[in-house]
C-alpha positions, -999 to +999 in steps of 0.1 A: +541-391-308+505-395-295+480-384-311+464-347-304+491-338-283+474-300-275+448-319-258+470-347-244+495-323-231+470-301-210+460-338-197+496-348-185+503-316-167+470-321-147+479-355-140+513-354-131+500-325-107+483-352-089+508-380-094+520-382-064+484-392-047+475-417-074+480-455-063+466-482-079+475-521-076+479-538-108+489-572-128+504-563-166+504-583-199+535-602-208+559-573-230+556-549-200+592-535-189+584-510-162+605-475-157+642-482-146+642-485-109+605-498-106+598-539-098+580-543-128+616-535-146+635-553-120+615-583-124+585-585-144+560-615-141+523-617-151+513-637-125+521-609-098+506-580-087+524-545-083+516-512-065+521-481-086+521-443-079+543-415-076+563-425-107+573-457-096+562-495-089+568-518-057+558-557-059+530-563-033+519-600-040+544-625-057+536-658-073+541-682-043+518-656-020+490-661-046+495-700-047+504-696-084+530-708-100+551-699-132+532-692-165+500-680-148+489-650-160+469-626-139+438-612-162+418-594-137+422-584-100+401-569-072+409-565-034+374-575-027+365-551-002+362-522-024+328-507-003+315-473-001+297-463+031+301-428+018+269-407+013+275-381-015+275-374-054+286-399-078+317-388-097+337-414-113+319-447-111+346-467-126+383-467-137+398-486-168+427-495-188+421-509-223+441-535-241+472-522-260+467-500-291+429-495-285+416-472-310+389-453-292+370-424-304+383-390-315+391-369-296+388-390-263+417-396-246+421-433-254+422-423-293+443-393-285+475-412-264+472-444-290+496-462-300+508-458-262+476-464-242+473-500-226+492-487-194+476-457-189+441-453-167+408-437-177+380-425-154+342-426-167+326-398-151+291-399-139+264-381-163+284-379-195+293-396-225+330-405-228+359-407-207+390-389-191+427-395-187+433-401-150+470-417-147+493-414-176+522-445-175+548-427-160+526-424-128+524-459-123+560-465-127+555-477-166+568-465-201+553-453-233+557-486-251+530-499-274+532-533-255+533-523-223+500-527-212+480-532-175+458-568-172+443-560-140+436-533-112+423-524-081+428-497-055+459-497-035+469-511+001+468-551-011+484-566+019+495-596+035+467-612+052+439-599+031+420-618+008+419-610-029+396-617-058+410-624-097+410-646-128+433-661-150+440-662-186+430-692-203+457-720-204+470-707-171+490-738-154+465-734-122+435-733-142+447-767-160+454-784-131+421-778-109+397-778-140+392-741-136+384-717-165+393-680-174+358-670-166+358-682-130+368-660-104+395-673-077+403-659-039+431-664-019+441-650+010+477-631+004+504-652+017+482-684+025+487-699-009+468-726+009+436-704+010+434-706-028+398-715-042+371-708-066+349-681-056+323-687-080+322-702-112+318-687-147+276-696-149+275-677-117+280-645-138+263-659-168+294-669-190+307-701-201+342-718-191+357-709-229+350-668-218+381-648-208+373-622-176+394-591-187+380-568-158+365-573-124+355-547-098+331-558-065+310-538-048+291-552-013+310-586-013+293-607+013+312-646+010+308-653+049+346-649+051+356-683+034+362-667-001+332-687-019+301-671-025+269-695-018+239-676-032+217-704-016+227-687+016+221-652+006+257-644-004+267-623-030+280-589-043+276-564-071+304-576-097+311-555-124+331-571-153+342-571-190+353-599-213+376-603-240+366-598-277+361-638-280+337-641-255+303-653-260+284-659-224+256-682-221+225-683-248+202-655-239+226-634-222+235-598-226+269-608-237+257-635-263+236-607-278+266-582-281+288-606-294+265-610-321+253-579-328+280-552-319+319-554-327+321-532-293+313-556-266+348-558-253+347-528-242+313-531-226+308-533-189+283-557-174+271-563-136+261-596-120+246-604-086+263-638-089+233-657-090+235-671-127+230-642-149+241-605-158+231-573-177+246-551-199+252-518-178+275-494-200+282-501-234+320-493-248+308-474-280+274-454-265+294-447-230+329-450-232+337-438-262+359-468-271+363-480-306+357-511-325+372-541-313+388-521-282+388-542-248+382-528-215+416-548-202+413-537-164+384-525-143+383-509-109+356-490-089+359-449-086+380-445-051+363-448-017+384-418-003+367-385-015+397-368-010+413-394-042+418-373-077+393-399-085+366-407-059+334-430-064+312-403-044+325-367-033+308-350-002+280-330-002+247-325-026+247-320-064+255-291-081+220-266-080+232-255-111+226-289-129+191-288-120+174-284-155+155-254-162+128-247-190+147-239-220+156-202-233+134-213-262+115-244-255+091-259-281+056-262-270+049-293-244+015-310-256-012-332-238-017-331-195+021-345-188+048-320-174+079-324-178+101-344-151+134-325-136+142-344-103+141-376-097+139-393-056+142-433-056+135-441-018+155-474-008+132-495+019+147-514+047+137-550+037+167-572+020+174-570-015+160-603-030+177-630-043+161-623-077+153-582-089+137-579-117+141-546-129+132-524-158+136-485-162+113-471-189+115-435-194+085-422-216+098-393-235+076-365-258+088-338-277+072-302-288+053-315-319+036-345-298+060-373-310+066-399-281+091-426-279+103-447-248+135-453-238+137-489-218+166-503-194+155-538-181+176-566-166+178-590-139+202-589-109+205-622-092+219-634-056+227-599-045+207-604-015+218-576+015+204-556+039+226-530+036+213-498+024+245-488+007+244-521-017+208-514-031+214-475-033+246-487-055+226-510-074+196-482-080+224-455-093+238-481-115+206-488-133+197-453-135+230-439-144+234-467-171+197-451-194+211-436-223+191-412-254+207-418-289+217-390-309+222-404-344+244-381-367+255-358-339+283-357-314+285-372-288+261-398-305+246-408-270+241-390-240+230-399-203+192-393-198+204-385-157+227-368-140+240-353-109+233-385-089+234-384-054+233-414-029+219-402+008+220-429+039+201-419+056+178-402+033+175-365+035+146-357+013+121-381+023+130-393+057+102-418+066+098-450+084+113-481+069+130-458+044+171-462+049+188-443+020+176-425-013+190-420-044+185-386-061+188-375-097+185-347-121+171-350-160+202-343-180+198-308-194+211-317-227+181-338-231+156-312-225+176-288-250+174-311-273+135-310-271+129-343-254+112-345-220+112-371-195+075-375-195+071-408-171+095-432-154+087-469-140+109-490-121+102-529-118+112-553-090+101-581-070+099-593-035+108-556-019+090-521-018+105-488-033+090-459-047+101-425-072+092-393-062+093-366-091+096-331-095+089-307-126+118-290-145+125-257-131+105-229-146+083-249-167+044-258-154+046-246-117+009-263-110+022-300-112+007-327-094+023-361-087+006-394-100+021-427-087+010-459-107+014-495-094+010-524-113+013-560-100+017-592-123+023-628-113+009-651-090+017-654-052+031-687-044+026-679-007+009-656+015+024-617+010+015-584+016+008-559-009+014-520+004+017-485-001+027-459+026+022-423+024+030-389+040+011-354+043+046-339+048+066-328+019+100-330+046+110-343+083+082-349+104+041-352+098+022-382+099+025-410+079-006-439+067-002-471+050-027-487+028-022-528+026-042-558+019-029-595+024-023-618-008-030-651-005-009-681-018-022-684-055-037-649-060-026-631-088-015-598-086-040-579-105-069-590-082-046-582-053-040-544-067-080-543-071-083-550-031-061-522-025-078-498-048-111-507-033-096-502+005-081-469-009-115-456-018-132-471+013-107-448+034-118-417+015-087-417-014-092-422-052-070-449-067-086-464-095-072-495-116-073-488-154-081-509-183-041-516-183-041-536-151-023-502-134-035-484-104-032-446-107-032-428-075-045-400-080-057-389-043-050-404-010-068-392+026-033-384+037-019-357+013+010-331+022+004-292+012+012-274-018+048-267-021+064-230-026+067-243-061+030-251-068+039-287-066+006-307-051-008-347-049-002-375-033+033-385-018+038-423-018+069-431-006+067-468-007+051-493-026+051-531-035+050-567-022+067-581+004+074-618+011+070-630-024+094-630-054+068-645-075+049-610-078+067-586-097+058-550-089+065-521-114+059-485-099+056-456-121+060-420-116+046-386-133+036-354-134+004-335-147-016-307-150-051-293-152-079-299-127-087-330-107-118-334-120-128-358-148-156-332-160-138-310-183-102-296-187-115-262-177-136-273-145-108-258-122-131-251-091-150-269-069-178-280-067-165-305-095-189-316-123-204-284-131-191-254-149-198-220-138-187-186-129-159-202-103-145-218-129-142-186-153-125-167-122-102-198-117-092-197-154-087-157-154-065-160-125-046-189-141-043-170-179-029-140-159-004-158-138+009-182-166+000-211-152+004-243-170-034-256-170-045-225-189-022-230-216-049-248-233-033-247-267-007-266-255+018-241-273+042-230-249+024-194-245-007-178-232-029-160-259-063-154-275-060-189-286-062-201-252-094-178-243-112-191-273-105-231-263-118-224-231-149-207-241-151-237-268-147-261-236-167-240-212-196-241-238-194-277-242-203-280-198-198-316-185-221-344-203-245-362-180-239-333-149-264-304-160-241-286-184-231-247-174-267-237-179 
């Protein structure tokens, strides 16, 4: 009997209700027998591809059509043409299967289905910890047997004449005969065995020849149609993969690090741009709810059909109920920062460069003034593309992988963001040069835990993009946008450093660009100073601080205050063009308080002196409960704020004539 029959039974009923729609093309492990009457049962071969759905399976590609020989074992498999041009809400980024008798974490389905879980298919859902049961083995024409196990899978409809991508288990005769490895990805046109070739090598995704690929899923394949990716000619793909528990990856790689430090690296999902490296995207323990030693044995992207039970994207916009709100019992929020609730990341029309170094830093603070940073970083190489869906997918993947640990609690970690939406073309900030956007909410659970997203940074090279943020609903509505820009490195050729802004919170309006040339040999910091000076000369204010970061406080072009009270510069694009050696970091935060550097109570013009206008402005803010009148930073408005106002007002503005 499977564990937790009440829970598993409910999932089974839901699964069988949609079983007729389920269809997955797969390979399987040795020992898999298949349901009576199925193709697997009639002629089981570990080097062939079967199509499962509706309670049975059929043979889709035999050994000869794949250019393989008896004894070859298909270990990972993908159609290679799975590509979503659908705009919508991320729902099921991945479906996966696990190696037989995986333990899982209680009470999630891999645990509940053991020991008959190797032929089941599970789905990872966006914005949540863990997984759900997608298809129980009978749906795919397999049986409940501990040895029954899926070994590779992809979307259905693999057909003759179609090019597919796969790996073979170490020791397979075809690998030995060609001096290939189990960490190489091969390619063949179904029915044309002479087209078999190596699509890319283990080293192209940061693995070594002794490693073994176990799961493979590809988005946005660009190989020129010959089945071989050549990064030199700007070919590439977003390649997601898992490895078996014995794999170690190249020195310095994330696979190597996890193989040394974690018993869960066989359950991890990695991402590569097929340019010589990879990054850890989703941990098996902290995201998929798998157990120590468990292996993701087969991997596929969610369906590109939005009507599928497990689509990659669903139509429409994020659920408004997911937009975070101020908690009913919220802790004080100290400092001048404002909790971020909604994030838009803009996608520009420039090609994704061959190398994208990225880092997402989410600065957090709690009601007691404690701070911490959640940092996710990596390097994607070779994913050159002008397609906005590829760029949006990469951005979504990056932000979707950011987790917040909750030691001693269940679940032990939660995603920081949820409600992801990919919009191509953009709908929130449709501006010149912007071809798409990724929108997301901060997870309400993060806020309810007492943590608040205080700042977001995103690093990249040879590209432009930006982050636009909005505050948590119902919390400090007088928020001001603060965009920051940092440029590191030395230009190896002439380039351009630029930010673009608009005076409109929506469609229409006037746009303005602020740009300076960067000469070969010039360092990024001096170029940033040039840009800061240009903005100042044009009537804006974007000083560069001691840390080498430019804070855009005001521009000569700004949109009006929104109905929620949000105001400040709306920068929709920032970065360096034509130079991969300049590393860009764009930052987004929200602030409250006056624009004046004079004093926290210098609310009213003219800035630089305190007078009755500031008293009047404070009283209005205090009576309306506006955030910058909460001078005691305790989340409420009372005599402590009045007392603090009188203290600060009495101090005046040093060097500006004071209040007298």
